[in-house]
MIVEX-123018 format. One record per residue: residue number from 1; x, y, z of N, C-alpha, C in turn; residue in three letters. Coordinates in pm, 1 decimal. Layout:
MIVEX-123018
ZAFI   resi       n.xx       n.yy       n.zz      ca.xx      ca.yy      ca.zz       c.xx       c.yy       c.zz   resn
ZAFI    NUM          X          Y          Z          X          Y          Z          X          Y          Z    ALA
...
***
This chain:
MIVEX-123018
ZAFI   resi       n.xx       n.yy       n.zz      ca.xx      ca.yy      ca.zz       c.xx       c.yy       c.zz   resn
ZAFI      1     3719.4      190.3      591.8     3600.8      218.6      509.4     3525.6       90.4      475.2    MET
ZAFI      2     3603.1      -13.7      438.3     3542.2     -141.6      403.5     3470.5     -201.5      523.8    ALA
ZAFI      3     3533.8     -187.3      642.3     3471.9     -240.9      764.2     3340.1     -169.0      793.2    ARG
ZAFI      4     3337.6      -37.5      772.0     3215.3       39.9      795.3     3103.8       -4.4      701.6    GLN
ZAFI      5     3138.2      -31.1      576.7     3038.8      -77.3      479.4     2982.6     -212.6      520.3    ILE
ZAFI      6     3071.1     -300.6      567.6     3027.0     -433.6      612.4     2934.7     -421.1      732.6    ILE
ZAFI      7     2968.7     -333.9      825.9     2885.0     -313.3      944.6     2748.0     -257.6      907.4    GLN
ZAFI      8     2747.0     -165.1      812.9     2619.9     -107.4      768.1     2532.6     -212.8      701.0    GLN
ZAFI      9     2594.7     -300.2      623.2     2520.9     -406.7      555.8     2464.8     -504.8      658.1    GLU
ZAFI     10     2542.1     -537.7      758.2     2493.8     -628.4      863.2     2376.9     -566.9      938.5    ARG
ZAFI     11     2389.9     -437.8      966.9     2282.3     -368.1     1037.9     2154.7     -368.3      954.5    ALA
ZAFI     12     2168.1     -344.0      825.1     2052.6     -342.8      735.7     1988.1     -481.1      728.9    PHE
ZAFI     13     2070.1     -585.7      723.5     2017.7     -722.3      718.4     1945.4     -757.3      848.2    GLN
ZAFI     14     1997.7     -709.8      960.2     1931.1     -733.0     1089.0     1794.3     -667.1     1090.8    THR
ZAFI     15     1789.5     -543.0     1044.2     1663.7     -467.7     1034.9     1562.6     -542.3      948.3    TYR
ZAFI     16     1608.1     -592.5      833.3     1520.1     -664.9      740.9     1471.4     -795.9      803.0    LYS
ZAFI     17     1559.1     -864.3      874.8     1521.5     -991.3      938.5     1410.3     -970.3     1040.8    LYS
ZAFI     18     1422.1     -863.1     1117.5     1320.6     -834.4     1219.7     1184.6     -811.0     1153.9    ILE
ZAFI     19     1183.6     -732.5     1048.5     1058.0     -704.7      978.1     1001.0     -831.8      917.0    ILE
ZAFI     20     1084.0     -906.9      845.7     1037.7    -1028.1      777.8      984.6    -1130.4      877.0    ALA
ZAFI     21     1051.5    -1145.2      990.8     1008.5    -1241.9     1091.7      875.4    -1201.4     1153.8    SER
ZAFI     22      858.9    -1072.0     1178.5      732.2    -1024.0     1234.9      617.4    -1048.1     1138.3    THR
ZAFI     23      639.3    -1015.9     1012.4      535.0    -1036.4      910.9      499.9    -1184.8      900.5    VAL
ZAFI     24      600.7    -1270.8      902.4      575.3    -1414.2      891.8      495.8    -1465.3     1011.6    GLU
ZAFI     25      531.0    -1421.2     1131.5      457.6    -1462.8     1251.3      314.5    -1410.3     1249.9    LEU
ZAFI     26      297.0    -1288.2     1197.6      163.2    -1228.9     1192.3       73.7    -1295.9     1089.1    MET
ZAFI     27      131.1    -1378.5     1004.3       50.0    -1451.5      908.3      -31.2    -1562.9      970.5    GLY
ZAFI     28        2.5    -1597.5     1095.7      -67.6    -1709.0     1161.4     -123.0    -1674.4     1299.2    THR
ZAFI     29      -84.0    -1559.1     1353.9     -130.1    -1522.9     1487.8     -135.4    -1371.3     1502.9    GLN
ZAFI     30     -221.1    -1322.6     1593.5     -234.5    -1177.5     1610.9     -109.4    -1116.5     1672.6    PRO
ZAFI     31      -82.7     -992.3     1636.7       37.1     -924.3     1683.6       40.0     -914.4     1836.1    LEU
ZAFI     32      -77.1     -894.8     1898.6      -79.7     -878.3     2043.9      -34.8    -1003.9     2118.8    GLU
ZAFI     33      -42.9    -1118.9     2054.5        1.2    -1243.0     2119.9      147.3    -1276.1     2089.6    SER
ZAFI     34      208.9    -1198.0     2000.4      349.4    -1219.5     1964.9      437.2    -1134.1     2055.8    ILE
ZAFI     35      534.0    -1195.1     2119.4      625.1    -1123.5     2206.8      751.1    -1082.1     2129.2    LYS
ZAFI     36      814.2     -976.8     2175.9      938.7     -933.1     2114.1     1039.9    -1047.7     2115.4    VAL
ZAFI     37     1037.6    -1126.0     2222.4     1126.5    -1241.7     2233.6     1101.2    -1339.9     2119.4    LYS
ZAFI     38      973.1    -1361.4     2085.1      938.2    -1453.2     1975.3      995.2    -1403.2     1842.3    ASP
ZAFI     39      981.4    -1273.2     1819.7     1031.3    -1213.7     1695.7     1182.4    -1230.5     1685.9    ILE
ZAFI     40     1250.7    -1201.5     1795.7     1397.4    -1208.5     1795.5     1446.2    -1351.5     1775.1    CYS
ZAFI     41     1380.3    -1448.0     1840.1     1420.1    -1587.6     1822.4     1397.5    -1632.9     1679.4    GLU
ZAFI     42     1286.6    -1590.4     1621.9     1254.8    -1627.5     1484.2     1354.2    -1564.4     1386.6    HIS
ZAFI     43     1396.1    -1441.8     1416.6     1487.8    -1370.0     1328.1     1634.4    -1404.9     1353.9    ALA
ZAFI     44     1659.8    -1463.8     1470.6     1797.7    -1495.7     1504.7     1878.4    -1373.6     1542.7    GLY
ZAFI     45     1812.3    -1277.1     1611.2     1881.0    -1154.5     1654.6     1857.3    -1135.9     1803.7    VAL
ZAFI     46     1934.0    -1046.8     1864.4     1918.7    -1020.2     2007.0     1804.7     -922.3     2031.9    SER
ZAFI     47     1753.8     -923.9     2153.7     1648.0     -829.8     2191.1     1701.7     -686.3     2186.2    ILE
ZAFI     48     1829.6     -671.3     2220.2     1891.8     -539.3     2212.2     1891.4     -485.1     2070.4    GLY
ZAFI     49     1912.8     -574.8     1973.0     1910.3     -533.1     1832.5     1770.8     -487.5     1793.0    SER
ZAFI     50     1670.1     -557.9     1844.5     1532.0     -519.1     1813.3     1506.7     -375.8     1858.5    PHE
ZAFI     51     1539.6     -345.7     1983.7     1509.8     -213.2     2037.5     1604.0     -105.2     1984.4    TYR
ZAFI     52     1708.0     -145.6     1915.4     1793.3      -48.0     1848.1     1720.1       13.3     1729.1    HIS
ZAFI     53     1631.3      -66.4     1665.0     1560.1      -21.1     1545.4     1414.6       16.1     1571.8    TYR
ZAFI     54     1353.1      -46.6     1671.1     1210.8      -25.4     1696.5     1186.2       -4.9     1845.7    PHE
ZAFI     55     1099.0       89.8     1877.2     1064.2      111.8     2017.3      956.2       15.5     2064.0    SER
ZAFI     56      880.1      -38.3     1968.7      774.5     -134.4     1999.3      747.1     -218.7     1875.1    ALA
ZAFI     57      687.7     -334.5     1893.9      662.5     -423.0     1779.7      563.0     -362.0     1681.2    LYS
ZAFI     58      473.4     -275.2     1730.7      375.9     -211.8     1642.5      442.8     -120.5     1539.4    GLU
ZAFI     59      560.3      -69.0     1572.8      631.8       20.0     1479.9      669.8      -51.7     1351.2    ASP
ZAFI     60      677.1     -183.5     1357.0      716.5     -260.6     1239.1      612.8     -247.1     1128.6    ILE
ZAFI     61      486.2     -228.3     1164.3      382.4     -215.3     1063.0      401.8      -88.4      979.5    LEU
ZAFI     62      443.6       18.9     1044.9      473.6      140.9      970.1      594.9      119.8      880.5    SER
ZAFI     63      692.1       42.5      929.2      811.5       13.5      849.5      775.1      -68.9      726.6    ALA
ZAFI     64      680.8     -162.2      741.8      635.4     -243.9      629.0      573.4     -155.6      521.8    VAL
ZAFI     65      489.8      -61.2      563.6      424.4       28.2      467.7      526.9      118.4      400.2    TYR
ZAFI     66      623.5      167.9      477.4      727.5      255.3      421.0      812.0      179.7      319.2    ALA
ZAFI     67      841.9       53.7      347.9      919.0      -28.0      254.4      842.5      -48.8      124.5    GLU
ZAFI     68      711.5      -71.3      138.0      629.4      -91.4       18.5      625.8       35.0      -65.9    ARG
ZAFI     69      612.0      150.3       -2.3      611.3      275.6      -77.3      743.2      295.2     -151.8    GLU
ZAFI     70      853.7      263.9      -86.4      984.9      278.8     -150.0      998.7      183.2     -267.9    ALA
ZAFI     71      946.4       62.4     -252.2      951.4      -36.6     -360.0      870.2        8.9     -480.3    GLU
ZAFI     72      750.2       59.4     -455.0      664.3      106.6     -564.0      725.1      229.2     -630.9    VAL
ZAFI     73      790.1      313.7     -552.5      854.4      431.6     -610.5      963.2      390.6     -709.2    GLN
ZAFI     74     1037.8      286.8     -675.7     1140.5      237.6     -768.4     1076.8      181.1     -894.7    ARG
ZAFI     75      966.7      108.7     -877.4      895.8       53.2     -993.1      837.2      165.0    -1078.4    GLU
ZAFI     76      784.2      267.4    -1013.1      723.0      382.2    -1081.0      822.2      449.5    -1175.0    TRP
ZAFI     77      943.9      465.8    -1128.6     1046.2      535.2    -1206.9     1087.1      457.9    -1332.2    GLU
ZAFI     78     1051.6      330.7    -1338.6     1086.3      248.8    -1454.7      970.4      236.4    -1553.6    GLN
ZAFI     79      855.7      294.7    -1518.9      737.3      282.2    -1603.1      733.0      390.5    -1710.2    GLN
ZAFI     80      658.7      361.2    -1816.8      633.4      459.3    -1922.5      483.4      454.8    -1953.5    ASN
ZAFI     81      406.5      529.0    -1876.9      261.4      522.3    -1885.8      209.6      593.7    -2010.2    PHE
ZAFI     82      105.5      536.4    -2069.3       46.1      593.0    -2189.3      -52.9      705.2    -2158.1    LEU
ZAFI     83     -104.9      705.5    -2036.7     -202.2      807.8    -1998.9     -206.9      819.5    -1847.5    SER
ZAFI     84     -264.8      928.4    -1795.5     -279.7      941.7    -1650.3     -361.3      827.2    -1589.5    PRO
ZAFI     85     -457.9      775.8    -1664.2     -539.6      667.4    -1609.6     -459.0      538.2    -1600.1    ILE
ZAFI     86     -370.1      515.2    -1695.2     -280.2      400.3    -1683.1     -196.0      412.5    -1556.1    ASP
ZAFI     87     -148.4      533.7    -1529.7      -67.6      557.4    -1410.7     -149.8      535.4    -1284.1    ALA
ZAFI     88     -274.4      582.7    -1283.9     -362.1      564.1    -1168.3     -393.1      415.9    -1146.0    LEU
ZAFI     89     -411.5      345.0    -1254.5     -437.6      201.4    -1244.3     -318.6      131.0    -1178.1    GLN
ZAFI     90     -198.8      168.3    -1217.9      -77.7      111.2    -1157.7      -71.7      142.7    -1008.3    PHE
ZAFI     91     -102.7      267.0     -971.9      -96.7      307.9     -832.1     -200.5      236.8     -746.8    LEU
ZAFI     92     -321.8      222.0     -800.7     -426.8      150.4     -727.5     -387.6        4.7     -706.4    VAL
ZAFI     93     -338.8      -58.6     -812.0     -295.5     -198.4     -800.9     -184.0     -212.6     -697.7    MET
ZAFI     94      -88.8     -120.9     -700.0       23.6     -126.5     -606.8      -22.2     -104.7     -463.3    SER
ZAFI     95     -115.9      -13.0     -444.8     -169.5       12.9     -311.0     -240.0     -110.4     -256.7    GLN
ZAFI     96     -318.6     -176.2     -340.4     -393.4     -294.2     -296.6     -301.2     -413.1     -269.8    LEU
ZAFI     97     -201.3     -431.7     -355.2     -109.9     -545.0     -339.2      -13.5     -525.7     -223.0    LEU
ZAFI     98       13.1     -400.8     -188.8      113.8     -373.3      -87.1       88.6     -442.1       45.0    GLY
ZAFI     99      -36.1     -451.6       85.1      -70.9     -513.5      211.8     -123.9     -654.9      193.7    ILE
ZAFI    100     -206.5     -674.6       92.3     -276.7     -802.0       78.7     -188.8     -915.7       31.0    THR
ZAFI    101      -75.2     -887.1      -31.2       10.1     -996.3      -78.0       70.8    -1073.6       38.1    ARG
ZAFI    102       61.5    -1018.2      158.1      108.4    -1088.1      276.6       -2.4    -1171.0      340.7    LYS
ZAFI    103     -120.4    -1171.4      276.3     -230.0    -1255.0      323.5     -334.2    -1178.0      402.5    GLY
ZAFI    104     -458.7    -1230.2      408.1     -567.7    -1160.5      476.8     -548.4    -1146.7      627.4    PRO
ZAFI    105     -478.6    -1241.2      690.6     -457.2    -1232.7      835.7     -369.0    -1112.1      867.6    VAL
ZAFI    106     -258.9    -1097.8      794.3     -170.1     -983.0      815.4     -242.6     -853.7      779.5    PHE
ZAFI    107     -312.9     -853.0      666.8     -381.3     -731.4      622.3     -484.1     -685.6      725.0    ALA
ZAFI    108     -555.8     -780.0      785.3     -654.9     -746.5      887.1     -589.7     -679.5     1006.9    THR
ZAFI    109     -475.3     -730.8     1048.0     -405.0     -672.4     1161.8     -347.5     -535.2     1128.0    GLN
ZAFI    110     -307.1     -519.0     1004.4     -256.1     -389.2      961.2     -366.3     -284.1      972.3    PHE
ZAFI    111     -487.3     -321.9      931.2     -600.1     -229.4      942.0     -632.0     -199.3     1087.6    PHE
ZAFI    112     -628.9     -300.9     1171.5     -658.2     -281.6     1312.9     -559.1     -182.6     1374.6    ARG
ZAFI    113     -434.1     -193.6     1334.7     -330.0     -102.5     1382.8     -362.4       41.9     1344.1    TYR
ZAFI    114     -409.3       61.5     1221.4     -439.1      197.2     1174.3     -570.3      252.2     1229.5    HIS
ZAFI    115     -648.2      169.3     1294.2     -770.6      216.7     1358.2     -744.4      262.6     1501.3    LEU
ZAFI    116     -619.2      247.5     1547.5     -582.0      291.3     1681.5     -542.0      438.1     1675.9    THR
ZAFI    117     -614.8      526.2     1743.1     -589.5      671.1     1731.7     -447.3      712.0     1765.4    PRO
ZAFI    118     -380.5      639.6     1853.3     -247.6      680.6     1897.8     -139.9      656.1     1792.5    ALA
ZAFI    119     -170.8      577.1     1692.7      -69.1      541.0     1595.5      -55.9      646.0     1484.7    GLU
ZAFI    120       50.5      630.8     1403.5       82.8      730.1     1302.0       -6.2      727.0     1179.4    GLY
ZAFI    121      -75.4      616.1     1158.7     -165.8      604.3     1045.2      -96.3      640.2      913.7    ARG
ZAFI    122        2.0      559.4      876.8       81.8      587.4      756.6       -2.2      588.8      630.1    SER
ZAFI    123     -115.5      517.3      629.3     -198.9      514.0      509.6     -271.0      645.7      485.9    MET
ZAFI    124     -275.9      732.5      586.6     -351.4      857.2      573.9     -262.3      980.1      554.4    LEU
ZAFI    125     -134.4      959.8      538.0      -43.5     1072.7      525.7      -50.7     1134.6      385.4    GLN
ZAFI    126      -84.2     1263.2      381.2      -98.2     1332.5      252.9       36.2     1360.9      185.3    ASP
ZAFI    127      144.4     1345.6      259.0      276.1     1370.7      199.9      344.9     1241.5      154.8    ASN
ZAFI    128      273.2     1130.2      160.8      329.7     1002.8      119.7      333.2      986.8      -31.5    GLY
ZAFI    129      407.3      888.3      -77.6      425.9      867.5     -221.6      292.9      843.9     -292.6    PHE
ZAFI    130      210.7      753.8     -240.9       84.8      721.4     -308.4       -3.6      844.5     -323.2    PHE
ZAFI    131      -19.9      918.0     -215.2     -106.2     1036.1     -222.5      -53.7     1136.3     -324.6    TYR
ZAFI    132       75.7     1166.4     -318.2      133.2     1267.6     -406.6      120.7     1229.8     -553.6    ARG
ZAFI    133      149.7     1104.0     -585.2      146.4     1062.2     -724.8        3.6     1050.6     -777.8    LYS
ZAFI    134      -87.7     1001.3     -696.4     -227.5      996.2     -739.9     -278.0     1137.5     -766.0    ILE
ZAFI    135     -245.7     1228.8     -676.6     -290.5     1366.6     -692.7     -233.3     1431.0     -818.9    ASN
ZAFI    136     -106.2     1401.7     -849.5      -44.0     1456.1     -971.0     -115.2     1406.8    -1096.8    GLU
ZAFI    137     -149.2     1278.1    -1100.3     -217.2     1223.5    -1218.0     -360.5     1275.9    -1228.0    GLU
ZAFI    138     -425.2     1293.5    -1114.7     -560.3     1350.1    -1113.8     -556.7     1493.6    -1165.0    VAL
ZAFI    139     -455.2     1568.4    -1127.6     -442.3     1706.4    -1176.7     -432.1     1710.1    -1329.0    GLU
ZAFI    140     -363.7     1613.6    -1387.7     -352.9     1605.9    -1533.4     -490.6     1582.2    -1596.2    LYS
ZAFI    141     -569.4     1495.3    -1533.7     -703.3     1466.1    -1585.7     -794.2     1587.4    -1572.9    LEU
ZAFI    142     -782.4     1659.3    -1462.0     -864.5     1778.8    -1441.6     -828.9     1886.3    -1544.0    ILE
ZAFI    143     -700.1     1902.7    -1568.4     -656.8     2001.5    -1668.2     -709.5     1965.6    -1806.3    GLU
ZAFI    144     -707.4     1836.3    -1838.8     -756.5     1791.5    -1967.9     -907.2     1812.4    -1981.8    ARG
ZAFI    145     -978.9     1790.9    -1871.7    -1125.0     1799.7    -1877.7    -1175.7     1943.0    -1873.1    SER
ZAFI    146    -1092.7     2034.0    -1821.1    -1134.7     2173.3    -1812.1    -1229.7     2201.6    -1697.7    GLY
ZAFI    147    -1244.1     2108.3    -1605.9    -1332.0     2128.0    -1490.7    -1258.3     2201.9    -1380.1    THR
ZAFI    148    -1333.0     2250.0    -1281.8    -1274.1     2323.9    -1170.5    -1299.9     2252.4    -1039.2    GLU
ZAFI    149    -1265.3     2125.3    -1033.8    -1282.8     2049.5     -910.8    -1148.7     2036.3     -839.9    ILE
ZAFI    150    -1154.3     2003.6     -713.6    -1033.1     1990.3     -633.8     -966.5     1854.2     -659.1    SER
ZAFI    151     -840.3     1858.5     -697.7     -767.5     1732.6     -719.2     -755.5     1655.3     -588.7    SER
ZAFI    152     -746.5     1726.5     -478.1     -733.5     1659.4     -348.2     -862.2     1585.0     -311.1    HIS
ZAFI    153     -975.1     1641.2     -348.2    -1102.4     1574.9     -321.5    -1111.2     1443.0     -399.1    MET
ZAFI    154    -1071.5     1445.5     -525.3    -1073.2     1324.6     -607.8     -972.7     1223.2     -554.6    VAL
ZAFI    155     -854.4     1271.3     -518.2     -750.6     1182.2     -464.7     -797.5     1113.6     -338.0    THR
ZAFI    156     -858.3     1188.8     -249.0     -910.3     1129.1     -125.5    -1015.6     1022.8     -156.5    HIS
ZAFI    157    -1100.7     1049.4     -254.5    -1204.6      951.7     -289.0    -1144.2      824.4     -347.0    ASP
ZAFI    158    -1039.5      837.2     -427.5     -973.3      718.3     -482.8     -912.0      635.8     -370.4    ILE
ZAFI    159     -846.4      701.4     -276.9     -783.6      630.1     -166.1     -887.2      572.1      -70.4    LEU
ZAFI    160     -998.5      643.0      -51.3    -1107.7      587.4       30.4    -1160.8      459.5      -33.3    ARG
ZAFI    161    -1174.7      462.4     -166.0    -1222.7      343.6     -237.4    -1126.6      227.2     -219.4    ALA
ZAFI    162     -996.7      254.3     -228.0     -895.6      150.0     -208.2     -905.9       89.9      -68.4    CYS
ZAFI    163     -916.5      177.2       31.5     -925.8      127.3      169.1    -1053.2       47.5      190.3    ARG
ZAFI    164    -1161.9       90.0      124.0    -1286.1       14.6      134.9    -1274.2     -124.4       76.2    GLY
ZAFI    165    -1208.3     -134.6      -38.3    -1186.9     -265.0     -101.5    -1100.4     -352.6      -12.0    VAL
ZAFI    166     -993.5     -295.4       42.7     -904.5     -371.5      130.8     -979.1     -423.1      253.9    LEU
ZAFI    167    -1060.5     -336.9      312.5    -1135.9     -374.2      432.4    -1233.0     -488.3      401.1    TYR
ZAFI    168    -1306.2     -475.4      291.1    -1402.3     -578.1      253.2    -1331.7     -709.8      220.2    ASP
ZAFI    169    -1217.9     -701.2      151.4    -1140.6     -819.9      115.6    -1095.7     -894.6      241.1    TRP
ZAFI    170    -1054.0     -818.9      342.3    -1013.5     -880.4      468.9    -1131.7     -947.4      537.6    CYS
ZAFI    171    -1246.1     -879.0      538.7    -1365.8     -934.3      603.9    -1409.6    -1066.4      540.4    MET
ZAFI    172    -1386.0    -1079.0      409.4    -1427.8    -1198.5      336.0    -1315.2    -1301.3      321.9    ARG
ZAFI    173    -1208.8    -1281.0      399.0    -1101.2    -1378.7      399.0    -1021.0    -1384.4      271.5    GLY
ZAFI    174    -1022.2    -1276.0      194.8     -943.8    -1269.8       71.8     -992.8    -1364.3      -36.3    GLY
ZAFI    175    -1125.5    -1379.1      -47.0    -1180.4    -1480.8     -138.6    -1223.4    -1427.0     -275.4    ASN
ZAFI    176    -1174.2    -1308.2     -313.8    -1206.3    -1259.5     -447.7    -1091.3    -1174.0     -500.7    TYR
ZAFI    177    -1097.5    -1142.7     -629.9     -991.5    -1064.6     -694.7    -1010.7     -916.4     -662.0    ASN
ZAFI    178     -944.7     -871.4     -558.5     -962.4     -734.2     -512.5     -899.0     -631.5     -606.4    HIS
ZAFI    179     -806.7     -676.0     -691.1     -746.0     -582.8     -786.7     -850.3     -536.6     -888.1    ILE
ZAFI    180     -926.2     -631.7     -942.4    -1030.2     -596.0    -1039.3    -1138.5     -510.7     -974.6    LEU
ZAFI    181    -1170.5     -540.5     -850.9    -1269.2     -458.9     -780.0    -1214.4     -317.7     -760.4    VAL
ZAFI    182    -1086.3     -308.8     -728.5    -1024.4     -177.1     -714.1    -1026.9      -98.2     -843.6    GLY
ZAFI    183    -1005.3     -166.2     -956.0    -1012.9      -99.6    -1086.0    -1153.9      -47.3    -1111.7    PHE
ZAFI    184    -1252.6     -127.6    -1074.5    -1391.3      -85.6    -1096.7    -1423.9       38.9    -1014.1    ARG
ZAFI    185    -1376.9       42.3     -890.4    -1402.9      158.1     -805.8    -1328.0      281.7     -855.8    TYR
ZAFI    186    -1208.1      261.6     -907.4    -1135.2      372.5     -967.8    -1214.3      428.5    -1085.0    LEU
ZAFI    187    -1265.8      338.9    -1167.5    -1345.7      378.5    -1282.9    -1468.7      458.0    -1239.1    ASP
ZAFI    188    -1534.4      411.5    -1132.9    -1654.2      478.9    -1082.7    -1623.0      619.7    -1033.0    MET
ZAFI    189    -1513.9      634.4     -959.1    -1476.9      766.1     -906.2    -1445.8      863.4    -1019.6    VAL
ZAFI    190    -1366.1      817.0    -1116.0    -1327.5      905.6    -1226.1    -1447.4      944.8    -1311.6    LEU
ZAFI    191    -1537.9      850.9    -1336.1    -1657.0      882.9    -1415.3    -1750.0      976.4    -1338.7    LYS
ZAFI    192    -1756.2      961.3    -1208.7    -1839.5     1049.4    -1126.9    -1794.1     1194.7    -1142.7    TYR
ZAFI    193    -1664.3     1215.5    -1148.0    -1610.7     1351.0    -1161.1    -1590.8     1392.3    -1307.2    TYR
ZAFI    194    -1630.2     1306.7    -1400.0    -1617.5     1338.9    -1541.4    -1474.1     1339.4    -1590.3    GLY
ZAFI    195    -1391.3     1252.4    -1535.1    -1249.0     1251.8    -1568.0    -1205.4     1129.7    -1648.7    LEU
ZAFI    196    -1300.9     1051.6    -1693.1    -1267.1      930.4    -1769.4    -1351.1      929.7    -1896.1    HIS
ZAFI    197    -1285.2      922.5    -2012.0    -1361.0      921.0    -2136.2    -1303.0      820.0    -2233.7    ASN
ZAFI    198    -1364.9      808.0    -2349.7    -1329.1      705.4    -2448.2    -1192.0      727.7    -2511.3    SER
ZAFI    199    -1132.2      844.8    -2493.1    -1002.0      872.6    -2553.3     -886.0      812.7    -2473.5    LYS
ZAFI    200     -916.1      768.1    -2354.0     -809.4      715.5    -2269.8     -751.7      588.3    -2328.6    ASP
ZAFI    201     -619.5      575.6    -2322.1     -551.9      460.1    -2381.6     -555.8      337.1    -2293.3    SER
ZAFI    202     -597.6      355.2    -2168.4     -600.2      241.4    -2076.3     -702.3      137.2    -2121.6    SER
ZAFI    203     -671.5       10.6    -2093.6     -763.7      -98.5    -2126.0     -852.0     -132.5    -2007.0    ASP
ZAFI    204     -869.7      -37.5    -1915.4     -949.0      -60.8    -1795.8    -1090.7     -103.9    -1828.9    LEU
ZAFI    205    -1154.5      -38.1    -1925.4    -1292.3      -73.7    -1960.3    -1301.1     -216.9    -2011.8    ASP
ZAFI    206    -1201.9     -259.5    -2090.0    -1201.5     -396.5    -2142.9    -1185.3     -497.7    -2031.0    LEU
ZAFI    207    -1100.3     -465.3    -1934.2    -1080.6     -554.4    -1819.7    -1210.7     -572.1    -1744.3    ILE
ZAFI    208    -1279.0     -461.4    -1718.9    -1404.2     -467.2    -1643.8    -1513.5     -537.8    -1723.5    LEU
ZAFI    209    -1516.4     -517.2    -1856.1    -1616.1     -581.0    -1940.2    -1598.3     -732.0    -1941.0    LYS
ZAFI    210    -1470.5     -777.8    -1940.7    -1442.0     -919.9    -1943.5    -1461.5     -987.7    -1808.5    ASP
ZAFI    211    -1482.2     -906.4    -1705.7    -1501.1     -960.2    -1570.4    -1622.3     -895.6    -1504.8    ASN
ZAFI    212    -1740.5     -916.1    -1559.4    -1859.7     -848.8    -1506.1    -1892.0     -887.8    -1362.4    PRO
ZAFI    213    -1844.7    -1006.2    -1317.6    -1873.3    -1051.3    -1181.9    -1799.4     -966.2    -1079.5    GLN
ZAFI    214    -1699.3     -890.9    -1122.7    -1623.2     -807.4    -1034.1    -1691.0     -672.2    -1014.1    MET
***
């Protein structure tokens, strides 16, 4: 039993090394110029180990997104939000940081990967953690407001806004605070649908007021 646990831990560490090495290499060069051999040498693993976990190097990008979702889910379970808007603010920030904290070069390539029709497009999956949790919080706001709008329509607009901010941030080389811009777009979407009012406990309005340049 102990040997099996050790083997599982080694396998997990190998998997993590492959992902980390790919992300690090993608911080300085495009994925298409990186060979599987380069990734394996950087990670210190065999090519056979690589293909045990991934069928192609592009699959690693989906693994990166899945890891980020799992990380945010763990963080989510430890939070105690004061309002649905506080929860939405956390989700927007987490969505924006998930890709951009690895730098604009990596983020740009991640977007390019998701623009390829043949790929899984993990950012567009309606059954993913981000979509489900944003939709749940939006449903709370709709119930409070008494309106009869589709929570899915609002959720899609929030996620579209996030992707727009990410895309623009990449185009500009990551030269501005995209988190504050994301908060502003969240505020705009919620106000458009009449889901944000003065009773909300979130300090989002104060943040935006103190940063008018955003």
